[in-house]
N, C-alpha and C positions, 0 to 999 in steps of 0.2 A: 732736447729736440734737435734734429738735424738742421743745418743751414741750407739754404737754396744753393744749388750748385751752378747757377748761372753767373756769367761774368758781365760786368758793366763795360762800356766802351773803354774805360780807363784800365781794363784788365783786372780790376779788383773784384773780389766776390760780392755778390748781391747783398749778402749779410742777413737778409730776411729769413725768418724761420720757414722751413719747408712745410707743406701741408701734411697732415697725418698720412703716413704710409707712402709719402712721396719724396722726390728728390728736388722738387721745385716748389717755389711759392706761387700764390695765386697770380701774381703779375707775370710770371715767367712760364705759364703753361700748366700750372697745377690744377686748373679748373677744366681743362680740355677733357672730352669724353675718353680718349684713349689713356690719358694719365689717371683719370678716375678708375678705369677698369684695371689698369696695372696696379694701382694702389690697393684696390679691393683684393686682387689676387695675392699681392705681396703680404698684406695683413693676414689673410687666411693662411698662407704658408707659415708665417711667423707663429700664429696661434696653434697650428697643427704641430709645429716643431716644439713649442713650449709644452704642449700637452703630452707629446711623446717623451720628452726629456723628463717631465715630472713623473710619468708612469714608470719609466726605466729606472729613475733614481729611487722611486718608492719600492720597487722590486729588488733594489740593491745591485742592479746591473750597470756596467760601465756605459757612459753615454757615447763616447767616441770609440767605436769598435770598427775593426777591419771586416768588411762584408765577406771577403774571400775567405779569411780565416774562420769566421763565424760559420760560414756555409760548410767548410771542410770539417769543423768540429761537430756540426749537426750530422753530416753524413757518417762520421765515425761513430757517433752515439747510436744512430739508427742501425748501422751494420752490427754493432754489438748486441743490440736488442733482437735483431733478426737471428743472429747466431744462437742466442740464448733460447729463443722460441723454437728454433729448429731442433736443438738438443732436447727440449722438453717434449716435443712431438715424438721424437725417436724413442723416448723413454716409455711412451704409452704402449701397452701390450695390445695385440690385435683383438683379444677378447674383451678389452675395456672400451672398444669403439662402437659398441651396440647402442 
């Protein structure tokens, strides 16, 4: 569990455990409404990321991928499929289109 990030007057760390999903303990603002909302959002994001990583790993895909390269790869695959379909359509004889 993470430690509270607040500093005492002596400049040493608070040392108390931070509240779940938070960066501060209850004494240093962890119970405030805005901190509670931020913690809820942070925990939801962590859960979503863990679920995504589990799904990607289950499918055997890399977890840390470059979005730009992935998008270009997908565009390339789609172009190849489009060209293949175009050739298949050109092979159809006019009398087969009834």
